C-alpha positions in Angstrom: 12.3 -4.0 -23.4 12.2 -7.0 -21.0 12.9 -9.3 -24.4 16.7 -6.7 -25.2 19.3 -6.8 -22.8 20.1 -4.1 -20.4 22.0 -0.9 -21.4 22.5 -0.8 -17.0 21.0 -2.8 -14.1 20.9 -0.6 -11.3 21.2 -3.1 -8.0 19.3 -1.8 -4.7 22.1 -1.1 -1.6 20.9 -4.1 0.4 22.0 -3.0 4.2 19.9 0.4 3.5 16.8 -1.6 1.9 17.0 -4.5 4.7 17.8 -3.2 8.2 15.4 -0.6 8.7 12.9 -2.9 8.1 13.7 -5.3 10.3 14.6 -3.2 13.4 11.1 -2.3 12.7 9.7 -6.1 12.8 11.5 -7.0 15.0 10.4 -3.8 17.9 6.4 -4.1 16.1 6.4 -8.6 16.9 7.9 -7.6 19.7 5.2 -4.8 21.4 2.4 -7.2 19.6 4.0 -10.1 21.6 3.9 -7.9 25.1 0.0 -7.0 24.3 -0.9 -10.7 23.4 0.3 -11.4 26.6 -0.7 -8.9 28.6 -4.7 -9.6 27.5 -3.6 -13.4 28.3 -3.0 -12.1 31.5 -6.4 -10.2 31.9 -8.5 -13.1 31.5 -9.7 -15.6 34.1 -8.1 -18.9 32.3 -6.6 -21.8 33.6 -2.8 -22.9 32.8 -3.7 -25.0 30.2 -5.1 -22.5 28.2 -3.1 -20.1 28.5 -0.2 -21.7 27.7 -2.0 -23.2 24.9 -2.8 -19.5 23.5 0.5 -17.6 24.8 2.1 -20.9 21.8 -0.2 -20.1 19.4 0.1 -16.7 19.2 3.9 -16.6 19.6 3.7 -19.3 16.7 1.7 -16.5 15.1 3.6 -13.7 15.6 7.3 -15.9 14.7 5.0 -16.8 11.2 4.1 -12.9 10.6 7.7 -11.9 11.5 9.2 -14.5 9.3 6.8 -13.6 6.2 7.5 -10.0 6.1 11.6 -10.4 6.1 10.5 -12.9 3.0 9.0 -10.1 1.9 11.7 -7.5 2.5 14.4 -9.4 1.2 12.3 -10.3 -2.2 11.8 -6.3 -2.6 15.3 -5.5 -2.1 16.9 -8.1 -4.4 14.4 -6.4 -7.0 17.2 -4.6 -9.8 16.0 -1.9 -12.1 17.2 -2.1 -15.4 18.0 0.4 -17.9 16.3 -0.1 -21.6 16.8 1.7 -24.8 12.7 2.7 -24.8 12.1 3.4 -20.8 12.6 1.3 -17.2 11.9 -1.8 -16.0 10.6 -0.8 -12.0 9.9 -3.6 -10.3 7.9 -5.2 -12.7 6.3 -2.1 -14.3 7.7 0.0 -17.7 7.8 3.1 -17.7 9.3 4.9 -20.6 11.8 7.5 -20.7 8.9 10.4 -22.0 7.0 10.3 -19.0 9.2 10.6 -16.8 8.3 13.9 -15.6 10.9 14.5 -12.6 14.7 13.4 -11.1 14.6 15.0 -7.8 16.7 13.8 -6.0 16.1 12.4 -2.6 17.7 11.6 1.2 15.6 11.3 3.9 17.7 10.7 7.8 18.0 6.7 6.9 20.0 7.9 2.7 22.1 9.6 5.8 23.6 7.4 7.5 23.3 4.6 5.1 25.1 7.1 2.6 21.8 6.5 -0.5 19.3 8.7 -1.5 16.1 8.0 -3.8 14.8 9.5 -7.2 11.7 10.4 -7.6 10.7 9.8 -11.0 7.1 11.5 -11.0 3.8 9.9 -11.6 4.6 8.0 -7.6 7.6 6.4 -9.0 11.5 5.8 -7.3 14.4 4.4 -7.3 15.8 3.6 -4.3 18.3 2.8 -1.7 20.7 3.7 -4.3 24.5 4.4 -3.3 25.6 8.5 -3.3 28.8 6.3 -5.6 26.4 6.4 -8.3 25.2 9.2 -10.6 22.3 7.7 -12.0 20.5 11.0 -12.6 23.1 12.2 -14.7 22.8 8.8 -16.7 18.9 9.0 -16.2 19.3 12.8 -18.5 21.0 11.7 -20.9 18.9 8.3 -21.6 16.0 10.8 -22.1 18.4 13.4 -23.8 18.5 10.4 -26.0 15.5 9.3 -26.3 14.5 12.4 -27.3 16.5 13.2 -29.9 15.4 9.4 -31.7 11.9 9.8 -31.7 12.7 13.9 -33.1 14.6 11.9 -35.8 12.0 9.4 -37.1 
């Protein structure tokens, strides 16, 4: 599939993909660092040792936070591509005849960001799709086209 040109490219809705993860990473990082500070305060350490541990833990938490942000940005930049034979979804090739369902899901955050996701069956999901894009109908048309094409062969 990757050798041919895609029929359609579906980017994710970036704010929906990035903001919730960014907020969660920020809160978890702050809580983790507060937990470290609390544990260090309970230990009987000299001022120099305490400062060294606090600085090292801040560097560690900062590194983990940046790593999480980088991975989230990479994940949000992924574009789902539709081909004649199937879909390229996060490096996986999904053939249209293996798609068992196209159930539309909308959770609390999807309602806020006006997005939805599609369950394609077999633990495959199209996530962070803007509500303005009717990808479900397009996917059904591609499935029907593929079935007709295979039955005529």
